[in-house]
N, C-alpha and C positions, 0 to 999 in steps of 0.2 A: 241591890246592895251586894248580895252574895256574888253576883256576876262580876261586879266591879273588883271585888277583892280577888276573885280567881284570876281575872285578867292581870291585875297588878302582880300577883305571885308568879304567873307565867312569864311576865315581862322581866321580873327580877331574876328568875332562873335562867332566862335567855342571856341576860347581861353577864351573869356569873360564868356561865358556860363559855361565852364568847371571850371573856377576859382570860379564862383558863386556857383556851386554845391559843390565844395570842401569846400568853406567857410561855406555853410549851414550845411554840414556834420560835420564839425569841431565844429560849434556852437551847434549842437544837441548833440554831444558827450560831450561837456563841460557841457551842461545843465544836462545830465544824471549823470555826475560824481560829480556834486555840492552837498555838504553835507547839510542836513537840521538838525538844532539843535533844540531839544525840551527841555524845562525847566520843571523840576518836583520839586514842593515845597513839601518837605516831612519832617515828624517828625524826630527829631534827633535819636530816637531809631531805625529807619529803615536804618541807614547809612551803616552798614556792609552788610546786605543782598541785598540792592539795588545796592551797588557797584559791588557785584558779578553778580547779574542778568543783570545789564547794560552791563557788559563786555561780557557776553554770547550773549545778544541781538545784540550788535553792530557788533559782528563777523558775524552774519547771516544777518545783515542789514547794510552793509558798507556805505550806503548813509545817515545814520541817526546817529547823535551824541546826547547822553543823558547828559544833564547838570543838576546837583542837587543843590537845595537851601535848605540846612538842617537847622532846628531851632525848636523852640517850636511851637506847633500848633497854639497857640494864636497869636504869632508874625507873623507867616505865613498867618494866616487869615487876619490880619490887612493889611499886605502888598498887598494881593490880592484885598482887598477892596479899597486900595488906588491906584490901577492900576499897580502894579509891574508886570513885565513880568512873566507869568506862563502858562503852557499848561495843567498841571495836578496838583491836590492837593491831597496828601496822608496824612491824619491827624491821630493823635493818640487819638482823642476825637470827639464824635459825635456832641457835642454842638457847638464847633468851626466850624466844617464842615457845620452844618446845617445853621449857620448864613450866610455863603457864598451862600448856596443854596437859602435860603429865600430872599436874596437880588437880586436873579436872575442872579448871576454870574456863577453859575453852574446849568445846567438843571437836574432835578430830574432823568430823564431817563438815564442820563450819569453818574450814581453813583452806587456804590456797596459796601456793608459791607464785606470787604475782609478777615481780620484776627482779632484775639483777643490776649490779653496778660494778664499777671498776675503781681501783685505788691509784691515786696519783700524787706525785711530789710537786709542790708549788712554791714559788718565790714571789716577792713583790714585783709587780710589773715595772719594767724600765730600770730596775736596779741590777747591775751586774754582780751577782753573788759568786760567780765562778762555780756554780753548782749545776751540773748537767745530768746527774744521775743519783740514784740512792747511794751508790758506793762513795760518791764524792762527800757525803755527809761525814764520813770517818776521817777525812783528811784535814780537818781544822779550818775549813774555809767558811764556816759559820759559827756563831756563838750561841744562838738559841734556835732549837727545833721544837715546833709546836706539834703535839700529838695528843689525841684523846686518851683518857685513862683506860688502859687495856682491860681492867676489871669490869668496867661498866659501859664503856663506849666501844661499840663494835669496830668502828674505823680505827680506834687505837689498838684493838686486839689484832686486826688485820695488819696494821703498821708494824707491830712488834713481830708478828710472824714473818713478814717480808724482810725486815731488817735482820732478824735472827738467821733466816735462811741465806742471807747475803753476807753473813758474818760481820755485820755492822752494828747490831744492837748494843753489844757490850762496849763498843768504842764511842757511842754517842750519848750514853745515859746521863752523863754529867751536863749535857747541853739541853736536855729535854725539859720543856715547859708543858706540864700536863693540863689538859682542858676538860671541862665538864661535858662537852659534846662537840660534834664535828663543826658546827657553825661557829663555835668560839675559836676553834683552830683557824678557820677561814678569816675571822675578824682580826686575829693576831697578825696575820700576814698582811691584810689590807691596811692596818694601822701602823705597821712597822714594828710591832712589839715582839716579833720573832723574825728570823732571817729566812726560814723555810718551814714548811708544814706538810703534813700528810692528810689528805682529805679524799672524799669521793670525787669521781669525775664530774658528777652532777653539781657538786658544790663549786668546783673550779669554773664550770661553765656559767654559773650564776653571777660571777663577779668580773668586772672589767678592770679590776685593780690587781689581779694576780695573773701569773702565767704558769702553765704546766711545763715542767722540764722532763718528766718521765712518767710513764704508766707502768705499774707493777705487773709483771707477768702473772697470769692466773694460777700457775703452779707454785707460786711463792707463798700463797695464803689460802685459807679456807674460802670456798666459793661465797661470794657476796650475794646472798639471796634475801629478798624481802617478802616474808610471809604475812598474810592478812587473815584475821579471824574475828568471829563474833564472840564477845564475852558472854558466857552462859547466863549470868545473873542480870543481863540487860533488862531494864524495865520497859524498853521500847523495841520489842522483838521485830515487829513488822517493819518499822522504819529502818532499823539497823540492817535487816536482811536486804531491803531495797537499795540502801546505799552500798552495801557489800557487793551486790550484783552490779550496780552502776560502775564501781571501781574496776570491775573485770570487763566492762564493755569495750568495744573497739575504740569508741570515742575517748575513753579514759586512758586506755593503754597508749593510744597515739599521742596524747598529751604528755604522758610520762616519757615516751621516747623522744619527744621534742626537747625535754629537759635533760636528756642524756641517759635515761634508764634503758635497759634492754628487757624485752619481754621474757618472762621466766619460762 
C-alpha cells in the first residue's frame, strides 16, 4: 500500500513539473513573439521615403513595428519637449533639432546629419501662371502664394529667407497663405487653392500635379540639413538604435536619394 502511495505521489510530481515546463516554454515563446513599437517623430517631407523604408525594415524585423508621427519640425520639437512619446526625431532643420539636444532630451553622441534637400518654387501643372522665378512673385502675376509658417515650418523659414534676400518678401506678404507643414503647401498647389508655393525638391518630385519653375540658390537660405537622433528617454533603446543605424545604411541612403534627397 505504501509503495502504491509513493508511486502515485511521484507520478503527480512528474505531471506538475511537466506542466510547469510547458507553461514556461509557452510564456517564453509568447515573449519572443511580442511586437515592440517604436515611434519616429519625422518631418512631413520624409513621409514617402520613410513609409517605404519602414516596410522593408519590418519585413526583416517582424518583432518591430514602426509608428510615425509626421508634422512640421517645429511642432515635433515642441511635442518632444512636452514629453510626447518619441523614440527618434528626424528633423528638417538643425535649429529645431539642436534645441532638443541642448535641453538634454537627445544625447549629442546619438545624432547624425543624414541628408540634405533643396528649396523650389512650384505651380499647378499645365496652368500658365506666367511665373518662372521667385522674383516674378512680386509682379502681381499670382493672387495666392502658399508657404509654411516660418516660425514652425522649416520650409517656410527657408522660403522667407530666400524671398527676403531677393527683396521679394515684403512685396508678397499680402498674398501669402500660411500652411501647417510643407505637405499642406503641396496640397494647396495640387488642388488649385494657391497659384504658387514653395516646397522642398523632394515634395515637388512626389507629385505629378505640380511643376517646378525655379530652384533657390543655396546661398539664399540656411543649409537644409536633416539631422536624426535617438530620444534619450526611449523605452526601447535597443530597437531604436537598430533602426537609427538602418537609416544610415547604404540601402536607406540610396532610397532617400531616389526620392530627391542628397547625402549629408
